[in-house]
N, C-alpha and C positions, 0 to 999 in steps of 0.2 A: 593571467588574470587578474582582472580590479575586483576591488569590494565591489563594482556598481555595477557590470557582468554579474556575478557572484545576487543580489541583490535585487535585479532586473526576475533574471532566471523564475528565483525565487517569486518573486510576484507576480509572476505572470503562469510559477501552477497553480498558485493564491489564489489567482480569480476566475483563473477555470476548471477548478477541482471540483467539480459537483454531486455529495455520495457519496462522500469522507476518502479516505487513506486508501485505500484500495479500489475507486474511481479514477483516483488520482495518478497510482503506480506508471501509468501510460503515461502519462506527463509526463512524471520526474524524469520516465527516460529517455524520452524525447529530452530534455530541456536540458537534465547530467549528459546522455549524449552526443547534443548538440555543442556544448563549451568544452565537453571533453574533462568530464573532470572524473569520471571513473568513467569500468566498459559496465560489461550487464550481467558480468558474473561477480562484481564486487559490490554492486546494487543488487544483485538479491542474498548475494549475505548480507546487505544491507538491511537489508526490504526483515530477511529473520533475526538481525539482531533488535531491529526497529518493531519487531511485532513481540520481542518477549522481556524489551523495557518497560517500563509502569511513560504514560502518555500516546499524545496519538501516534502515531505512524512519520505521518505526511513531515509532521515538528520535529519530531528522530530523525526520522531526514536530512530536513535541511541543518537540522543544529550539525549532526556527524559532516552534512557534506562540506556544509561553513566553516568547523575546524580541523577541516585536511587542507580545504583553499586559502582558509585567510585564518586558523589558527585560534583567538578569542573575540578579534574582533565579526572576524569573517561571522561562524559560528549563530553572534548575536544576529549582525545582518543580517541573516540569513532566517534565522530564523521569527526575526519582525517582520519581513518581508514575507515569507507564507500564512504567518496570521491575520496580516493586514483587511487584507482586501474583507475575511470572514467577520473580524469585529465588525469595519465597516458596515456592512451587509446588514451584522447584528441591528448594529443601534441604527440606522437605518429603519429597518425590519420591524421593530418594536416602535417605532415615532410613527406609522406606515399601516400597520397590519391588524390592529384595535378593528381599524374598517374598511380596509381592506378582505379579512378572510371571508367572507363569506359571501365575494366578490364572488361572478360562476367565474370569469376569466383567472382570476389566482388557484380558483380548483383546479379549471381545469390544468394548466399552469402544471399546480402540481401532480397531477393527478397524472401529466405527459410524459413526468421527467422521472417516475419510480422505472416503469420498463428501460426508457434508456441509461440512469444508474447497473437495475439487478443484469442489465444484456455486457454492460463497460465489463460490470465485477468476475462478472460468467465468465468472460475472454481475458479478462488477466489470469486467475483463476488457470485452466484451462491449459493458456499460456504457458504461470511457472511451473505445473506439473507435467505439463509436455519440455520443458527444461529442465527439469530431474530429470525425465527415466530417458529419453534419446537426448543430451549435456552434448554440446557443439562449443562450434570458438568461441568468442568474448560470451560466452551467459548463455547464447542462443541453443535453439535446436536440433537435430541434428536427423533425421531419419537414419541415417550408418550407426553412431552408437545408439547405448543403448547398459542404463543398470537398470541388472532385475534388482535389486537391492533398494534401490530409491521407489520403484515396480511395487513390493509387496509396504515397506513401509505407509505408502500413498494408502495401499488400497487398505490393509490393518488403519488406519488412519480412521477413514471413511468411516470400514466397518464399525468402527468404534465407534464412533459417534450419529449413524440408523439404528445398532441397533440399542445406545442407550436411550435414545431417542423415548424407543417400543418400549421399551423395556419401566427403564423408569418414570415414563408421560414426560422430560421436561431433558434441555439443550444436556451436552455435556459439554462442562466447563473447560475453555479454550487455556486456563494456566493448567488444566490436566492434560489435554494434547499436546498439550506444551511440555509437559512434564515426561510426557508418556512420549513423541516422540525423542523427546531427545538420548530417552534411556533405549528405545529402536535403534539411534541412529549408533549409538556408542555402541551394541550389540556387534550393529548392519557393521561397519565402518571399525571399531577396533577403538578403543579409547587409548 
C-alpha cells in the first residue's frame, strides 16, 4: 500500500460523495474493500466510532484508515484527499452560484439530486440494519444468522425516536440516541 493509493482512493470518495457521509458509505465501502484496507466488519465498527466522535463521518473514516495504513502521513494525506474536492467545489460555487441560483437548470439539478441522495441514505441504513440483525461473514448479512438482541435494540431506538417526535414535537438528539444505544448494548451484550 502506497501513500499515492491512499490519496487516490480517498480523492475518489471525496469526488463522488454527494449528500453527506451516509450517502458516501457505499463508496467508502467499495474503495476500502477494493484496496483491501478493511473488512466490512471493521468498517462497520469504524462507522459506529466515527458517528460518535466529533467531526464529519467521512473525514473521521479517512483519517482512521489513513492512520491504520500509513501512520500520521497516511492520516493527513487521506483526510486532505477526502476534503479537497468539497473545498474546491465550494470555492467554485461561491464564485458562480450568485448568478446561477435562480437558473432553472441548476434548480432542476438540485431538485433531482434530493431523491437520489435520500434513496442512497435509505439503502445504506437498511443494509446496515440487515448486517446488524442478520450478521454474516466479513460484516455482510446472511439469511441463516439472526441476532435477536440487535433487532430489539434497533426496534427500541426506532420507537424512541418516533415517540419522542410525537410527544415532544421535535427530533430526539443524536447524542441521546447514542447514549441510549450504548446503554442498551451494555445491557444486552454485557459490560
